[in-house]
C-alpha positions as CSV (number, residue, x, y, z in Angstrom):
1,M,28.8,6.1,36.1
2,I,32.0,3.9,35.8
3,A,32.6,0.8,33.0
4,V,34.9,-1.0,32.8
5,I,36.2,-2.6,29.5
6,D,38.3,-5.9,29.2
7,T,38.6,-5.0,25.2
8,G,40.7,-9.1,25.7
9,S,42.1,-9.5,22.1
10,A,39.0,-8.2,20.4
11,D,40.1,-5.9,17.9
12,Y,37.2,-3.6,18.1
13,L,34.7,-2.0,19.7
14,V,31.4,-1.3,17.7
15,T,29.0,1.3,19.2
16,N,27.2,4.2,17.7
17,D,26.9,5.1,21.5
18,K,29.1,8.6,21.4
19,H,29.3,8.6,25.1
20,F,32.9,6.2,24.4
21,N,34.3,8.8,22.2
22,P,37.5,10.3,25.1
23,L,38.1,6.1,25.1
24,K,39.8,6.8,21.6
25,T,42.5,9.3,22.7
26,I,43.7,7.0,26.0
27,D,46.7,5.5,24.6
28,F,46.6,2.4,27.0
29,P,45.0,0.0,26.5
30,K,44.5,1.3,23.0
31,I,40.6,0.6,21.9
32,N,39.5,0.9,18.4
33,I,36.3,2.2,18.3
34,V,34.3,1.3,15.2
35,T,30.7,2.5,14.1
36,I,28.1,-0.4,13.3
37,D,28.6,1.5,9.8
38,G,32.9,1.6,9.6
39,F,32.6,-2.2,11.0
40,K,30.0,-3.5,8.1
41,N,32.9,-1.4,6.0
42,I,35.8,-3.1,6.8
43,I,34.1,-6.3,7.3
44,L,32.8,-5.9,3.2
45,G,36.7,-4.9,3.1
46,I,35.5,-1.3,1.6
């Protein structure tokens, strides 16, 4: 399966799907992948 992701002007890709973890290792384009709980903490300023 091939997935094409265009993050455009998004700040985060919010997912609990571990299949996206390899994207954390690429330099370009930089994709900030966070879990749902991690995103909640960002929004709440924790």
